[in-house]
N, C-alpha and C positions, 0 to 999 in steps of 0.2 A: 780828658782833654784830647782834641784831635791833633794828630801829629802830621807833619809835612815832610815827606821824603822825596827828593828829586833824584831819579835814576834815569839816565839816558840809555834806554834799553837798546836803541838801534845802533849804538856804538859798541856794545858789549854782549857777550853770549848770555844765554838764559841763566847760567850759573851765577851771574851777578845777583839775580833775584832769589834763586834757590839752589843750594848745592846739590840737591837731588829732588826727585819728584815726591819723595816721602817726607814732605815738610810737616812739622807738628800741627795737629789739628786744633790745639788750644794754646796758642802763644799768649803769655800773660804780660800786659802792660803794667798792671798793678793788681793787687789782690782782688780776685773775683771778676776781673775784666778779661774778655776775649777780644783780641785784635782782629779786625777784618781789614784787609788791604783794598784800596779803592783806586781804580784806574781813572785818570783824567788827562786831558790834553794840555800841553804847555800853553797853547794860545788861548785856552779857556773856551767856554761855550755859554756866553751871556744869554739870559740872566741866570742860568742854572748853576754855573760856577765860573769864577774869574778871579784874578789876582788884583788887589788894590793896595798899594803901599806895602807890598810884601806879605799881605794877608789874603788867604783864600776866603772868598765870600760867594754868596749866591743863594738862590732858592733851594737847590739840592743840598747845599751845605747846611742851611738852616733846618732842613728836614732831618739830616743826619744828626745835627745837634739835639733835636727833639728825641730822636731814637736813643742817642747816648744817655740823655737825661732820664730815660724811662726803661733802660735795659742794662744788661751786663756787657754790652758791646762797646768797643772803642774802634776808631777808624784811623788808618794811616793812608795818606794820599801818595800815589806813585804816578809820576809824570812821564808820559810817553805818547808817541803818535797814535792816532785813532786806529789804524789797521792793526798795530801791535797790541793795542788795548783789548780789542774784541778777541784777538787770537789768544792772548795770555789768560784772559778770564775763561775762555773755552777750555784751555789746557789745564786750568787749575793753578796756575802760577800766581795769579792775582784773583782775589775773591769776588769783587763787586765792580760793576760798571753802572754809572748813574743815569744815563739818558739813552735808552734803547727803545725802539719801536718793536712791537711784537709781531713776528711773522711765523708762518708754519715751519719754515726751515729753522729759525732761531729757537723755537720752542723745543726742538730736538736737542739743542746744544746747551741752553741755559735754563735755570729756574727763574721765571719772571715773578717778581714780588707783586702779588695781587692785593688790592686793586692798583691801577695806575695812579700815580700821585700828581700828575699834571697833564696838560695838553700842550701841543706845539703846532704852530702853523708853518707851512712852507709855501713859498711864493716864487714866481718867476721874476727875474730882473734882466733888463737889456739896456742898450745905449739909448739916449734920449732921441737921437735922430732915426731910430728904427721904429717901424710901425708893424704890428702884427694883429691880425684878427684872432681874438681868443675870448670865448664865452664859457670856458670851463671844460670843453671837450678836447681831450688830449689828441685826438686824431688831427686836429687843426695844426698841431706842432710837427707833424711828420716831415715837412720840408726843411726843418731847421736843426742845427746842432745845439745841444743843451749840456752845459757844464754841470757836473755833479761831483760829490765827494766820494772817494773810494771807500767801499765797505759801509756807506751810510744807507739807511732806509728812509724813504720819503713817504711811507705809507703804501699799502698794498695796491692802491689805485695807480700810482705813478710807477712803483716798482714792477708791476705786472705788465706795463706797456712796453713790451720788448721790441715793438716796431719803431720806437723812438730812437733817434741818434744821440745816445748819451756818451759824453766824453768825461771820464773820471780824472780828478786831480786830488792832490793830497790835502790841501787846505782851501778855505774860502779866499785867503789872500791871493793864492795862485789863480783861483777862478776869476777874481777881479782883473788880474793881469791878462788872462786869456780873453776876457770880454773886451777890455780896453784895446787889446791888440787885434781885435776882430777875428780871433781864432775860434771863437764860439759865437753863435747868434744870441744866445741867452744863457742864463744859469738858473738853478733852483737853490734856494737857501731859506733858512729861518730868518724872517725880516728883522727880528730883534737882534740877531747876530750880525747880519749883513749890513744893515743900516749903520751900525757902529763902525764897521770896516770902511764903508763909503765915506763917512764923516771923518774918520781918522786920516784917510788918504786925500781928503778934500776933493772928492769926486762927485759931490752932490749935483753939480751942474751937468754931469755927463751920463749919469746912470739913473734909470727910473724903474719903479716896480710896475709889474703887470697885474691887473686884477681880472678875474677873481682869484682868491687863494687856490692853490692846488689841493691842499688837504688840511684838515684839522685832525690830528692824530694823538692818541693817548701815549704818554711817556711813562716808561717803567724803569725801575731799578732791576738789574739782572744779576743773578748770582751763579757762580760756577757750580756745576754738578759734581765736580771732582772731590769736594770735601766730604768726609764721612758724616759730618754733622750738618750737611747742607739742608736737609729737610727740616731740621729743627730751626735753623737760622731763617729759612724761608717762612716758616709759620710765625715766628716771633716778629720778623720785620713786617709781615703782612698784617698782623694784629695791631701793631703800632701805627701802621699807615692808616688803617681804618679809624683808630682812635684819634690820630691827628686830624684827619679829614672831617671828623665830627665835632671838632673843637673850634672856638672862635679864632684861635691862633692861625688856623689854616687860611681862613678868608683874609686875614690881615696880610699873610704872606703872599697870597695871590695878588692882592692889590698893590703891595709894595713892589713886586717884580713884574707888574703889568701882564699877568697871566690869566686875567679874568676874561677869557674869550667867550663870546656868545655864539 
Protein backbone atom coordinates (compact mmCIF):
# COMPACT_ATOMS: atom_id res chain seq x y z
CA UNK A 1 0.00 0.00 0.00
CA UNK A 2 1.33 3.43 -0.90
CA UNK A 3 2.07 5.72 2.00
CA UNK A 4 1.73 9.50 2.20
CA UNK A 5 4.30 11.49 4.17
CA UNK A 6 4.11 15.27 4.22
CA UNK A 7 7.47 16.87 4.99
CA UNK A 8 7.90 20.60 4.59
CA UNK A 9 11.54 20.46 3.62
CA UNK A 10 11.98 24.15 2.95
CA UNK A 11 11.33 24.87 6.64
CA UNK A 12 13.70 22.25 8.05
CA UNK A 13 17.26 21.09 7.41
CA UNK A 14 17.94 17.98 5.39
CA UNK A 15 18.41 16.01 8.59
CA UNK A 16 14.62 15.94 8.85
CA UNK A 17 14.67 13.59 5.90
CA UNK A 18 17.81 11.65 6.72
CA UNK A 19 20.02 11.78 9.78
CA UNK A 20 23.02 11.05 7.57
CA UNK A 21 23.80 10.43 3.94
CA UNK A 22 24.31 6.74 4.77
CA UNK A 23 20.63 5.84 4.78
CA UNK A 24 19.69 2.16 4.63
CA UNK A 25 19.50 0.84 1.10
CA UNK A 26 16.70 -1.63 1.84
CA UNK A 27 14.15 -0.13 4.25
CA UNK A 28 11.33 -2.57 4.83
CA UNK A 29 7.68 -1.55 4.93
CA UNK A 30 6.57 -5.15 5.27
CA UNK A 31 8.25 -8.46 4.71
CA UNK A 32 9.80 -8.60 1.23
CA UNK A 33 8.98 -4.98 0.36
CA UNK A 34 11.57 -2.28 -0.41
CA UNK A 35 10.41 1.28 0.13
CA UNK A 36 11.23 3.94 -2.44
CA UNK A 37 10.57 7.57 -1.55
CA UNK A 38 8.87 9.67 -4.23
CA UNK A 39 9.06 13.47 -4.48
CA UNK A 40 5.98 15.40 -5.51
CA UNK A 41 4.76 18.98 -5.31
CA UNK A 42 2.16 20.02 -2.77
CA UNK A 43 0.16 21.81 -5.47
CA UNK A 44 0.12 18.66 -7.59
CA UNK A 45 0.76 18.30 -11.31
CA UNK A 46 -2.50 17.38 -12.98
CA UNK A 47 -3.19 14.83 -14.42
CA UNK A 48 0.00 13.07 -13.32
CA UNK A 49 -0.61 13.50 -9.60
CA UNK A 50 -2.98 15.56 -7.47
CA UNK A 51 -4.90 15.40 -4.21
CA UNK A 52 -8.64 14.85 -4.14
CA UNK A 53 -10.51 14.53 -0.83
CA UNK A 54 -7.22 13.84 0.94
CA UNK A 55 -6.24 11.07 -1.48
CA UNK A 56 -3.36 11.21 -3.94
CA UNK A 57 -4.55 10.32 -7.44
CA UNK A 58 -3.39 10.64 -11.02
CA UNK A 59 -1.82 8.91 -13.99
CA UNK A 60 1.61 8.58 -12.38
CA UNK A 61 0.04 7.25 -9.18
CA UNK A 62 -1.81 4.58 -11.14
CA UNK A 63 1.47 3.64 -12.83
CA UNK A 64 3.09 3.26 -9.40
CA UNK A 65 0.13 1.17 -8.25
CA UNK A 66 0.77 -1.17 -11.19
CA UNK A 67 4.47 -1.39 -10.31
CA UNK A 68 3.64 -2.13 -6.66
CA UNK A 69 1.30 -4.92 -7.68
CA UNK A 70 3.97 -6.56 -9.85
CA UNK A 71 7.11 -6.03 -7.80
CA UNK A 72 8.65 -5.96 -4.32
CA UNK A 73 8.66 -2.17 -4.22
CA UNK A 74 6.43 0.12 -2.22
CA UNK A 75 6.32 3.91 -2.44
CA UNK A 76 6.17 6.75 0.07
CA UNK A 77 5.29 10.24 -1.12
CA UNK A 78 7.24 13.22 0.16
CA UNK A 79 5.76 16.67 -0.47
CA UNK A 80 8.12 19.55 -1.23
CA UNK A 81 8.69 22.39 -3.70
CA UNK A 82 9.82 21.44 -7.20
CA UNK A 83 13.36 22.94 -7.04
CA UNK A 84 13.98 21.09 -3.75
CA UNK A 85 12.54 17.89 -5.24
CA UNK A 86 14.97 17.74 -8.15
CA UNK A 87 17.84 18.67 -5.83
CA UNK A 88 17.10 16.01 -3.20
CA UNK A 89 16.69 13.24 -5.77
CA UNK A 90 20.02 14.28 -7.29
CA UNK A 91 21.58 14.15 -3.80
CA UNK A 92 20.07 10.74 -2.99
CA UNK A 93 17.95 12.01 -0.09
CA UNK A 94 14.82 11.07 -2.05
CA UNK A 95 14.73 8.16 -4.48
CA UNK A 96 12.36 8.98 -7.31
CA UNK A 97 10.77 11.87 -9.15
CA UNK A 98 7.74 11.18 -11.31
CA UNK A 99 7.65 13.72 -14.14
CA UNK A 100 10.96 14.71 -15.67
CA UNK A 101 12.01 15.54 -19.21
CA UNK A 102 15.28 13.97 -20.29
CA UNK A 103 18.11 16.33 -21.20
CA UNK A 104 21.83 15.80 -21.71
CA UNK A 105 22.59 17.54 -18.42
CA UNK A 106 20.01 15.60 -16.45
CA UNK A 107 21.24 12.25 -17.80
CA UNK A 108 24.49 12.90 -15.94
CA UNK A 109 22.57 13.31 -12.67
CA UNK A 110 19.67 10.82 -12.75
CA UNK A 111 18.86 7.35 -13.99
CA UNK A 112 15.94 7.78 -16.39
CA UNK A 113 13.54 4.86 -16.35
CA UNK A 114 13.27 3.68 -19.95
CA UNK A 115 10.99 3.84 -21.80
CA UNK A 116 9.12 7.09 -21.20
CA UNK A 117 5.72 6.33 -19.72
CA UNK A 118 3.77 9.33 -21.06
CA UNK A 119 3.96 12.45 -23.19
CA UNK A 120 3.33 16.04 -22.18
CA UNK A 121 2.49 19.12 -24.21
CA UNK A 122 3.56 22.66 -23.38
CA UNK A 123 1.80 25.72 -24.68
CA UNK A 124 2.01 29.50 -24.47
CA UNK A 125 -0.66 31.56 -22.68
CA UNK A 126 -1.28 35.30 -22.74
CA UNK A 127 -3.97 37.87 -21.94
CA UNK A 128 -6.94 37.89 -24.31
CA UNK A 129 -6.33 41.48 -25.36
CA UNK A 130 -2.77 40.64 -26.48
CA UNK A 131 -2.00 39.62 -30.05
CA UNK A 132 1.19 37.88 -31.10
CA UNK A 133 2.26 36.43 -34.44
CA UNK A 134 3.36 32.87 -33.76
CA UNK A 135 3.55 29.91 -36.13
CA UNK A 136 5.87 27.73 -34.05
CA UNK A 137 9.14 29.58 -34.70
CA UNK A 138 10.61 30.61 -31.35
CA UNK A 139 12.53 33.50 -32.94
CA UNK A 140 9.17 35.27 -33.23
CA UNK A 141 9.06 35.48 -29.43
CA UNK A 142 12.31 37.42 -28.93
CA UNK A 143 10.62 40.80 -28.26
CA UNK A 144 8.57 39.37 -25.40
CA UNK A 145 9.02 38.22 -21.81
CA UNK A 146 8.00 34.63 -21.09
CA UNK A 147 7.17 33.33 -17.62
CA UNK A 148 8.56 29.88 -16.79
CA UNK A 149 8.84 27.61 -13.75
CA UNK A 150 12.22 27.46 -12.05
CA UNK A 151 14.13 24.21 -12.67
CA UNK A 152 11.53 22.97 -15.18
CA UNK A 153 12.39 21.66 -18.61
CA UNK A 154 10.03 22.39 -21.49
CA UNK A 155 11.86 20.18 -23.96
CA UNK A 156 15.21 20.80 -25.60
CA UNK A 157 13.72 23.00 -28.34
CA UNK A 158 12.51 25.63 -25.87
CA UNK A 159 15.22 25.04 -23.24
CA UNK A 160 17.93 25.62 -25.84
CA UNK A 161 16.51 28.96 -26.97
CA UNK A 162 18.82 31.03 -24.76
CA UNK A 163 18.02 34.14 -26.79
CA UNK A 164 14.51 34.27 -25.30
CA UNK A 165 13.69 36.48 -22.31
CA UNK A 166 12.60 33.85 -19.78
CA UNK A 167 11.51 34.95 -16.31
CA UNK A 168 11.39 32.07 -13.78
CA UNK A 169 8.85 31.75 -10.96
CA UNK A 170 8.19 29.07 -8.35
CA UNK A 171 4.65 27.96 -9.31
CA UNK A 172 2.05 28.26 -12.07
CA UNK A 173 -0.14 30.25 -9.67
CA UNK A 174 2.59 32.87 -9.44
CA UNK A 175 2.94 32.85 -13.23
CA UNK A 176 -0.77 33.60 -13.55
CA UNK A 177 -0.42 36.57 -11.19
CA UNK A 178 2.57 37.85 -13.18
CA UNK A 179 0.58 37.59 -16.40
CA UNK A 180 -2.50 39.31 -14.97
CA UNK A 181 -0.26 42.04 -13.56
CA UNK A 182 1.35 42.45 -17.00
CA UNK A 183 4.78 41.69 -15.57
CA UNK A 184 5.27 39.09 -18.31
CA UNK A 185 3.88 39.14 -21.84
CA UNK A 186 3.15 35.43 -21.88
CA UNK A 187 3.95 32.22 -20.05
CA UNK A 188 4.55 28.59 -20.94
CA UNK A 189 2.81 25.71 -19.19
CA UNK A 190 1.21 22.31 -19.56
CA UNK A 191 -2.36 23.20 -20.65
CA UNK A 192 -3.87 20.35 -18.65
CA UNK A 193 -2.37 21.98 -15.55
CA UNK A 194 -2.78 25.64 -16.43
CA UNK A 195 -6.35 25.46 -17.71
CA UNK A 196 -7.35 24.08 -14.30
CA UNK A 197 -5.61 27.00 -12.58
CA UNK A 198 -7.34 29.49 -14.89
CA UNK A 199 -10.73 27.93 -14.14
CA UNK A 200 -10.06 27.77 -10.39
CA UNK A 201 -9.28 31.50 -10.37
CA UNK A 202 -12.21 32.29 -12.70
CA UNK A 203 -9.95 33.93 -15.26
CA UNK A 204 -11.20 32.15 -18.38
CA UNK A 205 -12.40 35.46 -19.81
CA UNK A 206 -8.97 37.09 -19.38
CA UNK A 207 -6.45 34.44 -20.45
CA UNK A 208 -6.10 32.58 -23.75
CA UNK A 209 -3.87 29.85 -25.13
CA UNK A 210 -1.62 30.46 -28.13
CA UNK A 211 -1.35 27.83 -30.84
CA UNK A 212 0.54 25.84 -32.01
CA UNK A 213 1.94 23.92 -29.06
CA UNK A 214 5.59 24.56 -28.21
CA UNK A 215 6.43 20.89 -27.72
CA UNK A 216 5.25 17.32 -27.30
CA UNK A 217 7.84 15.78 -24.99
CA UNK A 218 8.29 12.32 -23.43
CA UNK A 219 7.84 12.19 -19.65
CA UNK A 220 10.07 9.91 -17.56
CA UNK A 221 10.41 8.74 -14.01
CA UNK A 222 13.90 9.60 -12.79
CA UNK A 223 15.81 7.71 -10.11
CA UNK A 224 18.67 8.87 -7.92
CA UNK A 225 22.10 7.51 -8.84
CA UNK A 226 23.18 7.62 -5.18
CA UNK A 227 21.58 4.32 -4.11
CA UNK A 228 23.89 1.31 -4.30
CA UNK A 229 21.02 -0.72 -5.75
CA UNK A 230 19.97 1.97 -8.24
CA UNK A 231 20.84 -0.06 -11.36
CA UNK A 232 18.73 -2.97 -10.11
CA UNK A 233 15.81 -0.64 -9.41
CA UNK A 234 16.23 1.05 -12.79
CA UNK A 235 16.13 -2.31 -14.61
CA UNK A 236 13.06 -3.54 -12.72
CA UNK A 237 11.07 -0.34 -13.15
CA UNK A 238 11.98 -0.25 -16.84
CA UNK A 239 10.82 -3.83 -17.39
CA UNK A 240 7.54 -3.14 -15.63
CA UNK A 241 7.01 0.04 -17.65
CA UNK A 242 7.43 -1.95 -20.86
CA UNK A 243 5.01 -4.56 -19.51
CA UNK A 244 2.44 -1.92 -18.59
CA UNK A 245 2.65 -0.13 -21.94
CA UNK A 246 2.00 -3.42 -23.76
CA UNK A 247 -1.15 -4.09 -21.73
CA UNK A 248 -4.77 -2.92 -22.28
CA UNK A 249 -4.55 -1.20 -18.89
CA UNK A 250 -2.16 1.40 -20.30
CA UNK A 251 -4.49 2.57 -23.08
CA UNK A 252 -7.33 2.84 -20.59
CA UNK A 253 -5.17 5.05 -18.38
CA UNK A 254 -4.19 7.31 -21.28
CA UNK A 255 -7.84 7.77 -22.15
CA UNK A 256 -8.89 8.31 -18.53
CA UNK A 257 -6.34 11.10 -18.02
CA UNK A 258 -6.62 12.66 -21.52
CA UNK A 259 -3.02 11.83 -22.40
CA UNK A 260 -3.73 10.28 -25.81
CA UNK A 261 -1.88 12.96 -27.76
CA UNK A 262 -1.59 12.56 -31.54
